[in-house]
MARPA-539289 format. One record per residue (C-alpha): residue number from 1; x negated, y, z; chain; residue in three letters. Coordinates in nm, 2 decimals. Layout:
+------+--------+--------+--------+-------+------+
! resi !      u !      v !      w ! chain ! resn !
+------+--------+--------+--------+-------+------+
!  NUM !      X !      Y !      Z !     A !  ala !
...
+------+--------+--------+--------+-------+------+
END
This chain:
+------+--------+--------+--------+-------+------+
! resi !      u !      v !      w ! chain ! resn !
+------+--------+--------+--------+-------+------+
!    1 !  -1.44 !   9.08 !  -3.15 !     A !  met !
!    2 !  -1.72 !   9.34 !  -3.13 !     A !  arg !
!    3 !  -1.83 !   9.30 !  -2.77 !     A !  leu !
!    4 !  -2.07 !   9.54 !  -2.61 !     A !  leu !
!    5 !  -2.22 !   9.68 !  -2.29 !     A !  thr !
!    6 !  -2.19 !  10.06 !  -2.23 !     A !  phe !
!    7 !  -2.24 !  10.32 !  -1.97 !     A !  thr !
!    8 !  -1.99 !  10.60 !  -1.90 !     A !  ala !
!    9 !  -1.96 !  10.83 !  -1.61 !     A !  asn !
!   10 !  -2.25 !  10.66 !  -1.44 !     A !  gly !
!   11 !  -2.10 !  10.31 !  -1.45 !     A !  lys !
!   12 !  -2.21 !  10.03 !  -1.68 !     A !  thr !
!   13 !  -1.95 !   9.78 !  -1.79 !     A !  arg !
!   14 !  -1.85 !   9.53 !  -2.05 !     A !  ala !
!   15 !  -1.65 !   9.66 !  -2.34 !     A !  gly !
!   16 !  -1.49 !   9.62 !  -2.68 !     A !  leu !
!   17 !  -1.52 !   9.83 !  -2.99 !     A !  glu !
!   18 !  -1.16 !   9.89 !  -3.12 !     A !  ile !
!   19 !  -1.05 !  10.13 !  -3.39 !     A !  glu !
!   20 !  -1.38 !  10.32 !  -3.34 !     A !  gly !
!   21 !  -1.32 !  10.36 !  -2.97 !     A !  gln !
!   22 !  -1.50 !  10.20 !  -2.68 !     A !  ile !
!   23 !  -1.27 !  10.01 !  -2.44 !     A !  val !
!   24 !  -1.36 !   9.91 !  -2.08 !     A !  asp !
!   25 !  -1.28 !   9.54 !  -2.09 !     A !  leu !
!   26 !  -1.24 !   9.49 !  -1.72 !     A !  ala !
!   27 !  -1.01 !   9.79 !  -1.69 !     A !  gly !
!   28 !  -0.81 !   9.67 !  -1.99 !     A !  ala !
!   29 !  -0.77 !   9.32 !  -1.84 !     A !  val !
!   30 !  -0.67 !   9.47 !  -1.50 !     A !  ala !
!   31 !  -0.41 !   9.69 !  -1.66 !     A !  ser !
!   32 !  -0.22 !   9.38 !  -1.78 !     A !  thr !
!   33 !  -0.18 !   9.25 !  -1.42 !     A !  gly !
!   34 !  -0.36 !   8.93 !  -1.49 !     A !  thr !
!   35 !  -0.65 !   8.99 !  -1.25 !     A !  gly !
!   36 !  -0.99 !   9.15 !  -1.27 !     A !  pro !
!   37 !  -1.18 !   9.14 !  -1.59 !     A !  gly !
!   38 !  -1.55 !   9.05 !  -1.64 !     A !  pro !
!   39 !  -1.81 !   9.28 !  -1.49 !     A !  ser !
!   40 !  -2.05 !   9.21 !  -1.78 !     A !  asp !
!   41 !  -2.07 !   9.00 !  -2.10 !     A !  leu !
!   42 !  -2.27 !   8.72 !  -1.95 !     A !  lys !
!   43 !  -1.99 !   8.67 !  -1.69 !     A !  glu !
!   44 !  -1.74 !   8.67 !  -1.97 !     A !  leu !
!   45 !  -1.93 !   8.40 !  -2.16 !     A !  leu !
!   46 !  -1.99 !   8.19 !  -1.84 !     A !  glu !
!   47 !  -1.61 !   8.20 !  -1.78 !     A !  ala !
!   48 !  -1.55 !   8.00 !  -2.10 !     A !  gly !
!   49 !  -1.30 !   7.99 !  -2.37 !     A !  glu !
!   50 !  -1.00 !   8.09 !  -2.16 !     A !  ala !
!   51 !  -1.17 !   8.42 !  -2.07 !     A !  ala !
!   52 !  -1.26 !   8.48 !  -2.44 !     A !  met !
!   53 !  -0.89 !   8.42 !  -2.53 !     A !  gln !
!   54 !  -0.78 !   8.67 !  -2.27 !     A !  ala !
!   55 !  -1.02 !   8.92 !  -2.41 !     A !  ala !
!   56 !  -0.87 !   8.86 !  -2.76 !     A !  arg !
!   57 !  -0.52 !   8.92 !  -2.62 !     A !  arg !
!   58 !  -0.64 !   9.25 !  -2.46 !     A !  val !
!   59 !  -0.80 !   9.35 !  -2.80 !     A !  gln !
!   60 !  -0.47 !   9.29 !  -2.98 !     A !  asp !
!   61 !  -0.27 !   9.49 !  -2.72 !     A !  arg !
!   62 !  -0.51 !   9.78 !  -2.71 !     A !  ile !
!   63 !  -0.53 !   9.79 !  -3.09 !     A !  thr !
!   64 !  -0.15 !   9.81 !  -3.11 !     A !  thr !
!   65 !  -0.13 !  10.09 !  -2.86 !     A !  leu !
!   66 !  -0.41 !  10.29 !  -3.03 !     A !  leu !
!   67 !  -0.25 !  10.25 !  -3.37 !     A !  arg !
!   68 !   0.08 !  10.38 !  -3.23 !     A !  ser !
!   69 !  -0.09 !  10.69 !  -3.10 !     A !  gly !
!   70 !  -0.10 !  10.59 !  -2.73 !     A !  gln !
!   71 !  -0.40 !  10.62 !  -2.50 !     A !  arg !
!   72 !  -0.39 !  10.32 !  -2.26 !     A !  pro !
!   73 !  -0.52 !  10.37 !  -1.91 !     A !  thr !
!   74 !  -0.62 !  10.14 !  -1.62 !     A !  gly !
!   75 !  -0.39 !  10.01 !  -1.35 !     A !  pro !
!   76 !  -0.45 !  10.33 !  -1.14 !     A !  ser !
!   77 !  -0.43 !  10.56 !  -1.44 !     A !  gly !
!   78 !  -0.81 !  10.57 !  -1.49 !     A !  glu !
!   79 !  -0.98 !  10.62 !  -1.82 !     A !  gln !
!   80 !  -1.05 !  10.29 !  -2.01 !     A !  ile !
!   81 !  -1.08 !  10.42 !  -2.36 !     A !  val !
!   82 !  -1.38 !  10.63 !  -2.46 !     A !  phe !
!   83 !  -1.50 !  10.80 !  -2.77 !     A !  ser !
!   84 !  -1.84 !  10.70 !  -2.90 !     A !  arg !
!   85 !  -1.98 !  11.04 !  -2.79 !     A !  ser !
!   86 !  -1.87 !  10.98 !  -2.43 !     A !  glu !
!   87 !  -2.08 !  10.66 !  -2.38 !     A !  val !
!   88 !  -2.42 !  10.52 !  -2.40 !     A !  arg !
!   89 !  -2.44 !  10.18 !  -2.57 !     A !  leu !
!   90 !  -2.68 !   9.94 !  -2.40 !     A !  asn !
!   91 !  -2.81 !   9.60 !  -2.51 !     A !  ala !
!   92 !  -2.50 !   9.36 !  -2.53 !     A !  pro !
!   93 !  -2.68 !   9.11 !  -2.29 !     A !  ile !
!   94 !  -2.91 !   9.34 !  -2.08 !     A !  pro !
!   95 !  -3.09 !   9.05 !  -1.91 !     A !  arg !
!   96 !  -3.06 !   8.72 !  -2.09 !     A !  pro !
!   97 !  -3.20 !   8.42 !  -1.91 !     A !  gly !
!   98 !  -3.39 !   8.31 !  -2.22 !     A !  lys !
!   99 !  -3.50 !   8.49 !  -2.54 !     A !  ile !
!  100 !  -3.63 !   8.22 !  -2.78 !     A !  ile !
!  101 !  -3.78 !   8.35 !  -3.11 !     A !  cys !
!  102 !  -3.88 !   8.19 !  -3.43 !     A !  leu !
!  103 !  -4.20 !   8.25 !  -3.62 !     A !  gly !
!  104 !  -4.23 !   8.21 !  -4.00 !     A !  leu !
!  105 !  -3.87 !   8.11 !  -4.05 !     A !  asn !
!  106 !  -3.84 !   8.26 !  -4.39 !     A !  tyr !
!  107 !  -4.06 !   8.11 !  -4.66 !     A !  ala !
!  108 !  -4.14 !   8.45 !  -4.82 !     A !  asp !
!  109 !  -4.26 !   8.59 !  -4.48 !     A !  his !
!  110 !  -4.49 !   8.28 !  -4.44 !     A !  ala !
!  111 !  -4.62 !   8.33 !  -4.79 !     A !  ala !
!  112 !  -4.69 !   8.71 !  -4.75 !     A !  glu !
!  113 !  -4.93 !   8.62 !  -4.46 !     A !  gly !
!  114 !  -5.09 !   8.33 !  -4.65 !     A !  gly !
!  115 !  -4.93 !   8.06 !  -4.43 !     A !  ser !
!  116 !  -4.75 !   7.74 !  -4.53 !     A !  glu !
!  117 !  -4.39 !   7.72 !  -4.42 !     A !  pro !
!  118 !  -4.38 !   7.53 !  -4.09 !     A !  pro !
!  119 !  -4.26 !   7.17 !  -4.09 !     A !  lys !
!  120 !  -4.10 !   7.22 !  -3.74 !     A !  thr !
!  121 !  -3.97 !   7.54 !  -3.58 !     A !  pro !
!  122 !  -4.24 !   7.76 !  -3.45 !     A !  leu !
!  123 !  -4.10 !   7.88 !  -3.12 !     A !  leu !
!  124 !  -4.21 !   8.15 !  -2.88 !     A !  phe !
!  125 !  -4.05 !   8.35 !  -2.60 !     A !  gly !
!  126 !  -3.99 !   8.70 !  -2.50 !     A !  lys !
!  127 !  -3.88 !   8.81 !  -2.15 !     A !  phe !
!  128 !  -3.60 !   9.04 !  -2.03 !     A !  ala !
!  129 !  -3.83 !   9.33 !  -2.00 !     A !  asn !
!  130 !  -3.83 !   9.36 !  -2.38 !     A !  thr !
!  131 !  -3.46 !   9.42 !  -2.40 !     A !  ile !
!  132 !  -3.33 !   9.77 !  -2.49 !     A !  ile !
!  133 !  -3.02 !   9.89 !  -2.67 !     A !  gly !
!  134 !  -2.96 !  10.10 !  -2.97 !     A !  thr !
!  135 !  -3.08 !  10.47 !  -2.94 !     A !  asp !
!  136 !  -3.32 !  10.37 !  -2.67 !     A !  asp !
!  137 !  -3.69 !  10.44 !  -2.73 !     A !  ser !
!  138 !  -3.95 !  10.18 !  -2.84 !     A !  ile !
!  139 !  -4.26 !  10.25 !  -2.63 !     A !  val !
!  140 !  -4.58 !  10.22 !  -2.83 !     A !  leu !
!  141 !  -4.84 !  10.10 !  -2.56 !     A !  pro !
!  142 !  -5.18 !  10.26 !  -2.55 !     A !  arg !
!  143 !  -5.32 !   9.90 !  -2.57 !     A !  ala !
!  144 !  -5.22 !   9.85 !  -2.94 !     A !  thr !
!  145 !  -5.30 !  10.03 !  -3.26 !     A !  gln !
!  146 !  -5.09 !   9.79 !  -3.48 !     A !  lys !
!  147 !  -4.72 !   9.81 !  -3.38 !     A !  leu !
!  148 !  -4.50 !   9.64 !  -3.64 !     A !  asp !
!  149 !  -4.13 !   9.59 !  -3.71 !     A !  tyr !
!  150 !  -3.93 !   9.27 !  -3.77 !     A !  glu !
!  151 !  -3.56 !   9.26 !  -3.85 !     A !  ala !
!  152 !  -3.38 !   8.95 !  -3.73 !     A !  glu !
!  153 !  -3.05 !   8.78 !  -3.68 !     A !  leu !
!  154 !  -3.00 !   8.69 !  -3.32 !     A !  ala !
!  155 !  -2.77 !   8.41 !  -3.19 !     A !  val !
!  156 !  -2.61 !   8.44 !  -2.85 !     A !  val !
!  157 !  -2.52 !   8.11 !  -2.68 !     A !  ile !
!  158 !  -2.16 !   8.08 !  -2.55 !     A !  gly !
!  159 !  -2.17 !   7.76 !  -2.34 !     A !  arg !
!  160 !  -2.42 !   7.53 !  -2.18 !     A !  arg !
!  161 !  -2.60 !   7.33 !  -2.45 !     A !  ala !
!  162 !  -2.81 !   7.02 !  -2.40 !     A !  lys !
!  163 !  -2.89 !   6.75 !  -2.65 !     A !  leu !
!  164 !  -2.65 !   6.91 !  -2.91 !     A !  val !
!  165 !  -2.61 !   6.74 !  -3.25 !     A !  ser !
!  166 !  -2.67 !   6.94 !  -3.56 !     A !  ile !
!  167 !  -2.31 !   6.89 !  -3.66 !     A !  glu !
!  168 !  -2.18 !   7.06 !  -3.35 !     A !  ser !
!  169 !  -2.45 !   7.33 !  -3.32 !     A !  gly !
!  170 !  -2.23 !   7.62 !  -3.41 !     A !  leu !
!  171 !  -1.97 !   7.52 !  -3.15 !     A !  asp !
!  172 !  -2.22 !   7.65 !  -2.88 !     A !  tyr !
!  173 !  -2.26 !   7.99 !  -3.04 !     A !  val !
!  174 !  -2.07 !   8.28 !  -2.89 !     A !  ala !
!  175 !  -2.17 !   8.53 !  -3.16 !     A !  gly !
!  176 !  -2.44 !   8.72 !  -3.33 !     A !  tyr !
!  177 !  -2.63 !   9.05 !  -3.31 !     A !  met !
!  178 !  -2.91 !   9.25 !  -3.46 !     A !  asn !
!  179 !  -3.25 !   9.21 !  -3.30 !     A !  leu !
!  180 !  -3.58 !   9.39 !  -3.36 !     A !  his !
!  181 !  -3.87 !   9.17 !  -3.28 !     A !  asp !
!  182 !  -4.13 !   9.45 !  -3.22 !     A !  val !
!  183 !  -4.48 !   9.31 !  -3.25 !     A !  ser !
!  184 !  -4.82 !   9.44 !  -3.16 !     A !  ala !
!  185 !  -5.02 !   9.26 !  -3.43 !     A !  arg !
!  186 !  -5.37 !   9.32 !  -3.28 !     A !  asp !
!  187 !  -5.26 !   9.18 !  -2.94 !     A !  leu !
!  188 !  -5.07 !   8.90 !  -3.11 !     A !  gln !
!  189 !  -5.39 !   8.78 !  -3.28 !     A !  ser !
!  190 !  -5.62 !   8.80 !  -2.98 !     A !  glu !
!  191 !  -5.58 !   8.44 !  -2.87 !     A !  thr !
!  192 !  -5.37 !   8.26 !  -3.13 !     A !  gly !
!  193 !  -5.07 !   8.28 !  -2.89 !     A !  gln !
!  194 !  -4.79 !   8.53 !  -2.97 !     A !  phe !
!  195 !  -4.70 !   8.60 !  -2.61 !     A !  phe !
!  196 !  -4.89 !   8.93 !  -2.53 !     A !  arg !
!  197 !  -4.82 !   9.08 !  -2.87 !     A !  gly !
!  198 !  -4.45 !   9.01 !  -2.86 !     A !  lys !
!  199 !  -4.35 !   9.07 !  -2.50 !     A !  ser !
!  200 !  -4.43 !   9.43 !  -2.43 !     A !  gly !
!  201 !  -4.17 !   9.65 !  -2.26 !     A !  asp !
!  202 !  -3.90 !   9.76 !  -2.51 !     A !  thr !
!  203 !  -4.01 !   9.51 !  -2.77 !     A !  phe !
!  204 !  -3.67 !   9.36 !  -2.83 !     A !  ala !
!  205 !  -3.41 !   9.62 !  -2.92 !     A !  pro !
!  206 !  -3.08 !   9.45 !  -2.99 !     A !  cys !
!  207 !  -2.71 !   9.53 !  -3.06 !     A !  gly !
!  208 !  -2.52 !   9.75 !  -3.08 !     A !  pro !
!  209 !  -2.26 !   9.47 !  -3.07 !     A !  tyr !
!  210 !  -2.23 !   9.10 !  -3.00 !     A !  leu !
!  211 !  -1.99 !   9.01 !  -3.28 !     A !  val !
!  212 !  -1.81 !   8.69 !  -3.20 !     A !  thr !
!  213 !  -1.85 !   8.37 !  -3.41 !     A !  arg !
!  214 !  -1.49 !   8.39 !  -3.55 !     A !  asp !
!  215 !  -1.58 !   8.71 !  -3.73 !     A !  glu !
!  216 !  -1.89 !   8.56 !  -3.88 !     A !  val !
!  217 !  -1.77 !   8.24 !  -4.04 !     A !  pro !
!  218 !  -2.10 !   8.16 !  -4.20 !     A !  asp !
!  219 !  -2.42 !   8.31 !  -4.05 !     A !  pro !
!  220 !  -2.62 !   8.20 !  -4.35 !     A !  his !
!  221 !  -2.49 !   8.44 !  -4.61 !     A !  val !
!  222 !  -2.57 !   8.77 !  -4.44 !     A !  leu !
!  223 !  -2.78 !   9.05 !  -4.59 !     A !  asp !
!  224 !  -3.07 !   9.16 !  -4.36 !     A !  ile !
!  225 !  -3.26 !   9.48 !  -4.39 !     A !  arg !
!  226 !  -3.50 !   9.71 !  -4.21 !     A !  ser !
!  227 !  -3.57 !  10.08 !  -4.27 !     A !  tyr !
!  228 !  -3.85 !  10.30 !  -4.13 !     A !  val !
!  229 !  -3.77 !  10.67 !  -4.15 !     A !  asn !
!  230 !  -3.50 !  10.59 !  -4.41 !     A !  gly !
!  231 !  -3.74 !  10.39 !  -4.64 !     A !  glu !
!  232 !  -3.62 !  10.03 !  -4.71 !     A !  leu !
!  233 !  -3.89 !   9.80 !  -4.58 !     A !  arg !
!  234 !  -3.72 !   9.45 !  -4.57 !     A !  gln !
!  235 !  -3.43 !   9.32 !  -4.77 !     A !  ser !
!  236 !  -3.33 !   8.96 !  -4.77 !     A !  ser !
!  237 !  -3.04 !   8.73 !  -4.68 !     A !  asn !
!  238 !  -3.01 !   8.47 !  -4.41 !     A !  thr !
!  239 !  -2.95 !   8.20 !  -4.67 !     A !  arg !
!  240 !  -3.33 !   8.20 !  -4.69 !     A !  his !
!  241 !  -3.38 !   8.08 !  -4.34 !     A !  leu !
!  242 !  -3.59 !   7.77 !  -4.33 !     A !  ile !
!  243 !  -3.43 !   7.63 !  -4.02 !     A !  phe !
!  244 !  -3.07 !   7.73 !  -3.99 !     A !  asn !
!  245 !  -2.86 !   7.81 !  -3.68 !     A !  val !
!  246 !  -2.70 !   7.47 !  -3.61 !     A !  pro !
!  247 !  -3.04 !   7.30 !  -3.65 !     A !  phe !
!  248 !  -3.21 !   7.55 !  -3.41 !     A !  leu !
!  249 !  -2.94 !   7.49 !  -3.14 !     A !  val !
!  250 !  -2.99 !   7.11 !  -3.19 !     A !  his !
!  251 !  -3.37 !   7.13 !  -3.19 !     A !  his !
!  252 !  -3.41 !   7.36 !  -2.89 !     A !  ile !
!  253 !  -3.15 !   7.18 !  -2.68 !     A !  ser !
!  254 !  -3.35 !   6.86 !  -2.71 !     A !  lys !
!  255 !  -3.59 !   6.99 !  -2.45 !     A !  thr !
!  256 !  -3.45 !   7.32 !  -2.32 !     A !  ile !
!  257 !  -3.10 !   7.36 !  -2.17 !     A !  thr !
!  258 !  -2.94 !   7.66 !  -2.33 !     A !  leu !
!  259 !  -2.71 !   7.87 !  -2.11 !     A !  glu !
!  260 !  -2.44 !   8.13 !  -2.18 !     A !  pro !
!  261 !  -2.60 !   8.46 !  -2.27 !     A !  gly !
!  262 !  -2.93 !   8.30 !  -2.39 !     A !  asp !
!  263 !  -3.06 !   8.45 !  -2.71 !     A !  val !
!  264 !  -3.22 !   8.27 !  -3.01 !     A !  ile !
!  265 !  -3.37 !   8.52 !  -3.26 !     A !  ser !
!  266 !  -3.40 !   8.35 !  -3.60 !     A !  thr !
!  267 !  -3.71 !   8.51 !  -3.75 !     A !  gly !
!  268 !  -3.79 !   8.78 !  -4.00 !     A !  thr !
!  269 !  -3.82 !   8.79 !  -4.38 !     A !  pro !
!  270 !  -4.10 !   8.94 !  -4.58 !     A !  ser !
!  271 !  -4.18 !   9.31 !  -4.59 !     A !  gly !
!  272 !  -4.34 !   9.37 !  -4.25 !     A !  val !
!  273 !  -4.59 !   9.65 !  -4.20 !     A !  gly !
!  274 !  -4.90 !   9.44 !  -4.15 !     A !  thr !
!  275 !  -4.87 !   9.28 !  -4.49 !     A !  his !
!  276 !  -4.81 !   9.60 !  -4.69 !     A !  arg !
!  277 !  -5.09 !   9.74 !  -4.90 !     A !  his !
!  278 !  -5.22 !   9.92 !  -4.72 !     A !  pro !
!  279 !  -5.08 !   9.81 !  -4.39 !     A !  pro !
!  280 !  -4.82 !  10.04 !  -4.24 !     A !  ser !
!  281 !  -4.78 !  10.04 !  -3.86 !     A !  tyr !
!  282 !  -4.53 !  10.22 !  -3.65 !     A !  leu !
!  283 !  -4.63 !  10.55 !  -3.49 !     A !  lys !
!  284 !  -4.46 !  10.80 !  -3.25 !     A !  pro !
!  285 !  -4.16 !  10.97 !  -3.41 !     A !  gly !
!  286 !  -4.08 !  10.68 !  -3.65 !     A !  asp !
!  287 !  -3.72 !  10.58 !  -3.66 !     A !  val !
!  288 !  -3.65 !  10.21 !  -3.73 !     A !  val !
!  289 !  -3.31 !  10.09 !  -3.84 !     A !  arg !
!  290 !  -3.21 !   9.72 !  -3.84 !     A !  ile !
!  291 !  -2.90 !   9.60 !  -4.02 !     A !  glu !
!  292 !  -2.76 !   9.25 !  -4.04 !     A !  val !
!  293 !  -2.44 !   9.25 !  -4.25 !     A !  gln !
!  294 !  -2.13 !   9.29 !  -4.03 !     A !  gly !
!  295 !  -2.32 !   9.34 !  -3.71 !     A !  leu !
!  296 !  -2.35 !   9.72 !  -3.70 !     A !  gly !
!  297 !  -2.66 !   9.94 !  -3.70 !     A !  ile !
!  298 !  -2.94 !   9.91 !  -3.45 !     A !  leu !
!  299 !  -3.16 !  10.22 !  -3.45 !     A !  glu !
!  300 !  -3.45 !  10.32 !  -3.23 !     A !  asn !
!  301 !  -3.72 !  10.58 !  -3.22 !     A !  thr !
!  302 !  -4.08 !  10.51 !  -3.14 !     A !  val !
!  303 !  -4.24 !  10.71 !  -2.86 !     A !  val !
!  304 !  -4.60 !  10.71 !  -2.72 !     A !  ala !
!  305 !  -4.66 !  10.55 !  -2.39 !     A !  glu !
+------+--------+--------+--------+-------+------+
END
């Protein structure tokens, strides 16, 4: 499934992308007479596998109706199917409890900065204030002169994870999405800690979809690219991750309990702006596009604060 969060007619809700249409998940569930659907994707994930299976049944039903030329409605005849032009796509998980990021998790990215690949995962955090969706603006703060881009594969946790084995790590993953780890390099290097340079408002665009794990059988064979104003800047594949997804779930859950809706962003490959010759930082008006294979297109424009 391609799960999403969208706003239409002043109301924000959980949805599905089906046949190029945006479907109100709660309305579609209610139209089957099986009870109210989830108000948001975090609620869906917290409700567990039964709720996910119900969403898949709804997807199958709506797909059949749309392919037959019908336009399904909610239980009171209300609109539950929208064209893309009728909605605004938000971040799939607008306020995750945790955003855990990886530094230097591609050997080529470590090498371009003159660093040795880490022997243990280099973890840092972002907060929910960083989250925005596709088409939202990245705000370039007055406090930085060196705003940079980083294309990343993000993992969304589907169930509570504590002391998870490597072998079962993927069982705790709900799905995957694009994430742009926006980074203020001058602020990042002020103290040797990443926090200030990584956690500015709007510094974690993500989406447009949360693509469920069943549609991404192997997260370690995905092409990953970034573009700035249409120019290809990063091009790699997740096979080059130093620490892969099941290991990360295992490693993090040894000390941090992961909850449904938590996000793990797995790091960026080489090609970032700060290591170009000469360095190339983002400026107002730049359009950044992030693409991880099969996860849609995440695109954002940079604006001045």
